[in-house]
N, C-alpha and C positions, 0 to 999 in steps of 0.2 A: 578341607575348608569348613565343612559342616561342623566338624568337632571343635574347630577353633571359634566358630561363631557362637556355638551354644555351650562353650566351656565344658566340653566332654572329655572323655578319657582318651589320651593319645594311644593309638594302637600300632603305629609303625614309624615313630619319629626318632627313637633313640638309637644309640650305637648297638646296645644289646639286643633290641628288637630286630634290627637289621641283621645281626648275626644269627639270630634264631630263624628268621626268614630265609637266609642264605643256606643255612644247614638243612632246612626243611625242603629245599629245592624250589622255592618261590621264583617265578619268572615274570609275573605280571602284577599290576596293581590289584588284581583280584585277591591276592593274598591278604591285602589290608582288610578287605571286606570280610574274608573268612575269619581273620584274627578278631575283628570287631564283633562278629556274631558269637564267637567262642567266648569272648570276654563278657558279652552280655548275658549268655547262658550261665557262666560261672557266677556273675554277680547276683543273678536272680535266684538260682537254685543251689549253688554249691559253696557259698561263702563260709558256712559253718565248718566245712572240712578244712579250711585254711586258717580259721580263727586262731587256733592255738599253735600254729606252725611257727617255729622260731625264725626270726628274720635272717639269721645266719644261713639257714637252709635256702631261702630265696636268694640270698647273695651268692651262695655256692652254685646255684642253677645259672645265675647270670654269668658268673666267671667261667663255668664250663662251656656256655654258649659263646662267649667272646673269645676264649683262649684259642680256639681253632682259627680265628681270623688273624692271629699273630704269626707272621712268616718267620719262624725260628731259623729255618734253613737259610733264608735270605739274610738274616742278621748275622749268622755265622760266616756267611760269605763276605759280607761287608766288613766284618771284623778282620777276616784274613787279608783283605786287600788294603783297608785303611782303618786304623784304630781311631783316628780323628772323626771319620764319618760314622763309625759305629757309635761314638759318644752322642753325636747329633741324632742318630736314629733312635737310640734308647731314650734319649731325653724327649724326643717327639712322641714316642709311644707312651712314656710316663705321663706327658702332658695330656694326651688324648684319654688315658684311662682315668686320670685324676680330675681334670677340668673340663673334659669334652673334646669333641672333634675339632671345632674351630679354634679354640685357644691352643690345643695341641699342635695343630698345623702352624699357627702363628709362631709358636715357640720354635718349631723346626726351621721356619723361614728366617727368623731372627738369628738363630745360631748359624745357619748357612751363610748369611751376609757377614756375620762376624768372622767366620772361617774364611770366606773369600777376602775380606779386608786384610786379615792376618797374612794370607798367602801372598797378596799383592805387595803389602808393605814390607814383608820379609822374604824376598824372592830367593830361590835357589840360584847360586852362582858357581860355575864350573871353570876350572883352569884346564885348558885344552893342550894337547900335544899332538905331534904327527904320527900317524900309524906308519911304521917303517915300510919304505919302498912305495909309498902312495902319496897322493896330495890330499888325503883325507885326515881331518883333525877331530879328536874325540877327548872325552872327559878322562883325566888322569886317574880319578878315583875309581872308575869302572875298569880301566885297562891300564895298569901301571907301567906296562912295557912300552908305552908310547915314547917317542923321541922328544926330548926337551931341546929347544932351539936356543942356543946361547944368546943372552941379551934381549930375548923376546919373551913377552908375557902375553898370552892369548886368553881372553876372559869371555865367557858367554853367560848372559843373563837369561834364565829361562822364565821370563814373565814380561808383560807389557811394561814399558817405561812411561810411568805416569807421575803426577805430582806426589802421590802418596809414598813412592819408594825412591825418589831421585837422591835424596840425601844419604839414604842407607847404601844405595849402590855406589855412590861416590866414595863413601867411607870404606866400603868393601874393597874397591879397586885400589884406594890409597894404602890400605893395610896389606893387600896382597903384594904390592910393589915393595914395601918395607920388608916383607918376610922372605923375599927372594935371597938365595945365597950369593948369587952373582949380581953385579950391577944391571939394571934394566935400561935399555936404550929405546925400545919400541914396545908399546902397549897396543895390542889389537883387540878391539871390542867387537865380538861377533854378535850381530844383531839378528841372526837367523831365526832365534827363538823368541824374538820380540816383535810381534805383528803390529803393535800399536805404539805410538810415541806422541806425547803432548808437547806443548810449548815449554812447560816447566822442565821437562826432561831434555829437550833440545838445548835450552839455556844452560843446564847442568853440564852437558857434554862440551859446550863452548868454554865454560868455566874450567872444567877438568883439563881441556886442551891448553889453556893459558897457564894453569898451575903446573902441569907437567913440562911445558916448554921452559919455564923458569928453571926446572931441574935437569934441562937438556935431555928430556925424554919425549919421543914423538908419540902421538896418538893417531891411530888410524882406525876406520870403520870398515867392516866387512859384512857381506851376506845380507845387507839391508833390503827389505821388500820395497816394491814400488811406492807404496803408501808412506812407508817411513822415509824413503828418500825425498819424497815431495815435501814433507814437513821439515826436514833438515835443510833443503835448499832454501825454502822460504824463510827459515830462521837464520840463514847466512852461515851455516856450519860448513857446507860444502866448499865455500870460498876459502875457509881457513884450513880445513883438514885435508882437502883434496877431493878429486872427482869421485862420485859415487855412481855405480851403474850395476847392470846385471853381472858383468864380468869381474866386479870387485869381490873376488873370493879371498879367503884367508891366505891361501897359497900365493895368489897373485900379489897381494899386499906385501907379503914377506919377501917375495922374489924382487919386487921393485925396490924395497927398501935396501935389501942386500946389494942390489946393483948400483944404487946411488952411493952407498958407502964405499964400495970397491972402486967406483969410478972416481 
């Protein structure tokens, strides 16, 4: 505070000074007082020794001090897990080094929001099949040996259903129906991986139900959480598609549909 009031020399405010303090083992604010005393002694008695010193040498000293604060092992780990998050981490690091800590962090936050928006608007969608001998259904891409049920298309959206991705999801479902080799008579939408649904998404499901009904294709919902079921009921979707409850599993929906067709 005193330095700021009297326009003095900052002794512990920058990223590089923090790095030096950390490497020196500083634990308390007393380190700032020691640094201030050392700076005062150098300014009064030893400036001549640094007068002809190239600025590149001073820059090298700062780089050496700061480089140890970069967690390269952590960056390699992030890159191994997710290339997209590695790009965000490297961009944030570059922003901190070039513009400072606060602008660098803001760059990281902005890129993270952009990435989150991209993930939500372009969600991963999986086509499911039954594991032989069980009532469990999983992704065909991960386990191709799963059983395909004739006339039935089971789709799982691995994301919240919100206004930002409703049109994309509807388009994906429509495309998947047209890509099937055999005619589709039942589409089961697994909502187990969609913990949130908004009004726009509920309306989209209602529109999809009407569109598929015109093509003589039934749409059923399964695995919906209590919160999702509440929204669907209030939006009038349950009245059209059928009862939603804890027992509305994928297997139960398919068995009920097969029984109604055979009956």
